[in-house]
TORVO-44568 format. One line per 3 residues: number of its first residue (from 1); their letters; for each residue y, z, x of N, C-alpha, C, CB. Coordinates in pm, whole numbers, plus 50000, padded with zeros to 5 digits. Atoms other than C-alpha are relative to their C-alpha. Glycine has a CB too. Layout:
REM residues N
NUM> A> Y Z X Y Z X Y Z X Y Z X ~ ...
This chain:
REM residues 119
1> MKL> 49881 50000 50083 50000 50000 50000 50127 50000 50088 49999 50122 49906 ~ 49886 49992 49910 50237 50085 50284 50024 49864 50066 49978 50109 50106 ~ 49990 50133 49940 50162 49749 50449 50061 49901 49902 49861 49951 50047
4> YKI> 49946 50086 50105 50240 49575 50120 50151 50018 49989 49932 50029 49865 ~ 49857 49971 50011 50580 49744 50097 50076 49946 50120 50023 50151 49985 ~ 49935 50049 49878 50664 49659 50456 50006 49848 49998 49925 50049 50125
7> SFL> 50003 50146 50008 50557 49296 50404 50105 49948 49903 49861 49951 49957 ~ 49901 50040 50099 50771 49269 50093 50141 50015 50054 49984 50082 49871 ~ 49868 49975 49944 51070 49419 50269 50036 49895 50105 50006 50141 50063
10> IFF> 49976 50103 49899 51036 49177 50562 50028 49866 49934 49879 49989 50095 ~ 49980 50126 50072 51003 48883 50325 50138 49996 49936 49891 49980 49894 ~ 49872 49993 50068 51308 48991 50126 50115 49986 50098 50012 50130 49922
13> VCS> 49893 50001 49901 51524 49050 50432 50013 49860 50063 49974 50105 50110 ~ 49997 50134 49938 51429 48710 50579 50043 49891 49903 49864 49966 50057 ~ 49971 50108 50095 51470 48507 50261 50144 50003 49949 49906 50009 49883
16> VPL> 49863 49992 50051 51814 48629 50150 50097 49916 50083 50047 50145 49996 ~ 49908 50085 49922 52002 48470 50444 49973 49851 49981 49990 50035 50148 ~ 50030 50141 50021 51821 48141 50385 50060 49950 49870 49850 49977 50000
19> LAQ> 49940 50039 50127 51933 48132 50024 50151 49991 50012 49961 50099 49890 ~ 49855 50000 49983 52288 48214 50124 50044 49876 50078 50046 50127 50072 ~ 49964 50119 49923 52291 47931 50380 50000 49877 49913 49905 49982 50116
22> DSE> 50009 50118 50086 52182 47677 50120 50119 49992 49906 49870 50003 49921 ~ 49886 50004 50091 52453 47775 49873 50130 49979 50075 50006 50129 49918 ~ 49879 50022 49920 52712 47782 50152 50016 49852 50034 49996 50083 50129
25> RTS> 49991 50141 49966 52627 47425 50251 50054 49921 49882 49863 49945 50042 ~ 49956 50073 50118 52677 47301 49896 50145 50035 49965 49909 50031 49882 ~ 49866 49960 50042 52989 47504 49822 50107 49969 50104 50002 50149 49968
28> SRT> 49900 50028 49897 53156 47425 50154 50045 49855 49998 49945 50036 50136 ~ 49959 50141 50009 53168 47052 50076 50101 49984 49888 49877 49907 49977 ~ 49904 50032 50104 53463 46920 49884 49935 49905 49900 50131 49938 50059
31> PEQ> 50055 50098 50094 53398 46713 49570 49998 49859 50058 50081 50001 49870 ~ 49995 50133 49938 53502 46407 49769 49887 49981 50100 50135 49980 50070 ~ 50110 50008 49903 53251 46483 50045 49866 49989 49928 50001 50124 50092
34> EAT> 50125 50004 50077 52977 46547 49792 49982 49863 49934 49999 50111 49892 ~ 50008 50131 50064 53057 46224 49604 49968 49892 50101 50132 49968 49929 ~ 50028 50097 49894 53056 46028 49928 49854 50008 50043 50092 50023 50120
37> RQT> 50139 49980 49958 52722 46176 50032 49903 49944 49897 49971 50149 50024 ~ 50088 50047 50108 52560 46106 49695 50007 49848 49987 50038 50066 49867 ~ 49983 50145 50014 52704 45754 49678 49931 49926 50113 50150 49964 49996
40> ERL> 50067 50063 49885 52581 45667 50027 49849 50000 49983 50038 50072 50131 ~ 50144 49991 50022 52233 45787 49938 49956 49897 49897 49961 50141 49954 ~ 50035 50098 50104 52229 45576 49620 50020 49857 50048 50084 50025 49874
43> KQE> 49975 50133 49945 52376 45279 49804 49879 49953 50080 50128 49999 50087 ~ 50116 50033 49917 52085 45287 50048 49873 49984 49916 49978 50107 50106 ~ 50124 50002 50079 51813 45360 49792 49996 49886 49899 49984 50132 49927
46> LNL> 49999 50095 50111 51926 45115 49524 50065 49866 50035 50073 50061 49883 ~ 49934 50126 49959 52102 44839 49725 50115 49964 49906 49897 49885 50005 ~ 49886 50019 50091 52425 44875 49529 50092 49890 50050 50078 50130 49984
49> TPE> 49897 50097 49966 52683 44597 49518 50129 50076 50032 50021 49896 49883 ~ 49873 49930 49972 53035 44679 49643 50067 50053 49873 50097 49905 50072 ~ 49941 49953 50126 53157 44703 49282 49924 50122 49946 49999 49886 49894
52> QVR> 50080 49885 50045 52870 44936 49192 50029 50122 50086 49849 49966 50005 ~ 49970 49887 49910 52949 45151 49498 50128 50069 49954 50015 49951 50148 ~ 49873 49941 50046 53307 45201 49373 49980 50077 49869 50107 49889 49979
55> EVY> 50021 49934 50129 53195 45284 49019 49912 50124 50013 49937 49902 49901 ~ 50089 49885 49979 52913 45514 49134 50076 50113 50070 49875 49959 50082 ~ 49919 49898 49933 53154 45695 49367 50088 50072 49899 50087 49936 50112
58> NIN> 49913 49938 50100 53396 45755 49078 49921 50092 49907 50072 49893 49918 ~ 50086 49915 50084 53112 45890 48862 49961 50126 50076 49872 49922 49954 ~ 50041 49885 49919 52987 46115 49142 50117 50095 50024 49942 49954 50134
61> LYY> 49883 49916 49977 53339 46240 49212 50036 50079 49875 50120 49914 50045 ~ 49969 49931 50126 53404 46322 48847 49906 50118 49978 49992 49901 49881 ~ 50096 49893 50026 53084 46524 48815 49999 50106 50109 49862 49941 49984
64> AKQ> 49987 49900 49894 53131 46695 49152 50117 50093 49968 50021 49933 50139 ~ 49886 49917 50039 53471 46816 49028 49964 50088 49880 50123 49912 49965 ~ 50042 49922 50116 53316 46928 48699 49912 50117 50043 49925 49912 49901
67> RQI> 50089 49895 49950 53055 47128 48893 50081 50114 50058 49903 49943 50106 ~ 49915 49895 49943 53335 47316 49069 50061 50087 49890 50111 49939 50085 ~ 49938 49926 50109 53489 47415 48737 49903 50102 49941 50049 49904 49891
70> SNT> 50101 49911 50057 53169 47560 48597 49863 49952 50039 50014 50009 49847 ~ 50132 50039 49954 52814 47567 48718 49891 50086 49936 49992 50010 50151 ~ 50108 49929 50067 52613 47755 48458 49883 49905 49982 50048 50058 49862
73> RVE> 50120 50083 50012 52260 47630 48408 50010 49904 49881 49875 50088 49985 ~ 49988 50084 50120 52328 47499 48056 50097 49886 50025 50046 50084 49878 ~ 49901 50104 49971 52638 47312 48170 49949 49903 50106 50131 50064 50046
76> AVE> 50056 50087 49896 52454 47178 48475 49903 49899 49939 49929 50083 50108 ~ 50096 50091 50066 52178 47031 48257 50076 49895 49920 49904 50080 49907 ~ 49919 50094 50079 52437 46873 48027 50071 49901 50092 50102 50075 49914
79> RIR> 49932 50087 49904 52629 46737 48326 49905 49895 50057 50061 50084 50114 ~ 50098 50094 49946 52314 46579 48469 49968 49892 49897 49872 50073 50042 ~ 50028 50098 50107 52236 46412 48135 50116 49900 49987 49977 50072 49865
82> NKN> 49882 50087 50014 52590 46277 48106 50016 49909 50122 50127 50084 49981 ~ 49988 50080 49878 52595 46161 48468 49896 49888 50000 49985 50089 50125 ~ 50103 50104 50007 52266 45977 48423 50035 49892 49899 49865 50063 49964
85> ADL> 49959 50098 50100 52401 45810 48109 50111 49910 50057 50049 50071 49871 ~ 49893 50078 49938 52712 45700 48300 49944 49905 50107 50106 50093 50063 ~ 50060 50084 49897 52503 45570 48591 49921 49884 49938 49908 50083 50090
88> KLV> 50079 50104 50067 52282 45376 48350 50088 49882 49960 49928 50058 49877 ~ 49907 50106 50038 52588 45179 48239 50041 49913 50120 50125 50060 49936 ~ 49956 50070 49879 52665 45076 48600 49884 49928 50068 50064 50099 50097
91> LTE> 50115 50054 49928 52316 45010 48736 49927 49894 49918 49904 50112 50037 ~ 50089 50094 50069 52081 44724 48654 49880 50080 49949 49954 49882 50094 ~ 50119 49931 50052 51765 44813 48463 49905 50038 50113 49927 49912 49897
94> EQY> 50090 49975 49888 51561 44785 48783 50050 50115 50087 49984 49873 50086 ~ 49942 49893 49918 51799 45007 48980 49987 50134 49929 50148 49971 50031 ~ 50008 49875 50074 51806 45268 48705 49857 50052 49996 50055 49981 49857
97> ERL> 50141 49960 50001 51427 45270 48685 49961 50059 50136 49909 49878 49965 ~ 50028 49947 49865 51404 45319 49064 50064 50138 50017 50052 49903 50109 ~ 49933 49871 49991 51656 45603 49038 49920 50107 49926 50143 49990 49941
100> QNR> 50079 49904 50078 51452 45774 48767 49869 50033 50070 49971 49946 49859 ~ 50124 49975 49927 51135 45732 48972 50025 50091 50120 49939 49867 50048 ~ 49967 49914 49886 51305 45890 49275 50025 50144 49953 50125 49946 50073
103> HHE> 49977 49865 50053 51420 46185 49061 49866 50066 49969 50088 49995 49872 ~ 50131 49946 50035 51065 46229 48936 49923 50039 50127 49919 49897 49918 ~ 50069 49970 49873 50924 46213 49292 50056 50127 50062 50015 49882 50099
106> RST> 49938 49882 49940 51173 46472 49415 49963 50127 49923 50153 49985 50004 ~ 50034 49881 50078 51102 46711 49129 49854 50035 50018 50031 49979 49850 ~ 50141 49974 49977 50728 46673 49184 49979 50065 50136 49919 49870 49991
109> IRI> 50012 49941 49866 50766 46750 49555 50050 50144 49998 50081 49917 50104 ~ 49948 49863 50009 50980 47057 49474 49901 50092 49932 50134 50002 49925 ~ 50096 49917 50073 50725 47186 49225 49880 50031 50089 49954 49929 49869
112> QSD> 50115 49979 49911 50441 47137 49474 50034 50098 50111 49955 49867 50060 ~ 49964 49908 49892 50629 47316 49752 50023 50141 49945 50126 49950 50075 ~ 49984 49868 50062 50722 47600 49514 49865 50064 49974 50080 49990 49869
115> NRR> 50135 49948 50026 50355 47637 49419 49935 50048 50129 49913 49893 49933 ~ 50057 49958 49872 50256 47658 49785 50058 50133 50046 50023 49893 50107 ~ 49935 49876 49958 50506 47934 49846 49945 50121 49925 50150 49990 49978
118> TE> 50049 49888 50080 50364 48147 49565 49853 50029 50023 50024 49973 49853 ~ 50144 49977 49977 50003 48106 49675 49976 50093 50117 49928 49869 50025
């Protein structure tokens, strides 16, 4: 029992700084930096045209600014839905399908890694 308590304490002490680092990285970027980063990623993944790059950047910037205003879970889910709807208007059907597949792949990888951590 004593070993269990010590193990838990070590785990807790080590994991808190890691969580803080992750939130610091996200919060330290300006909305413009975040929009640029997201747009560059989509440009590479989806082979966006120059016009699409401009429109996607504006969408990403708008939602990055909205995230700064409020970031509750309910609002975040709504923001993601709205952002995806806006992106769907800019992207071709093929690009949007690839984007959705990438989102699905990322969420599957996250779930798998979360399951490994709890085992």
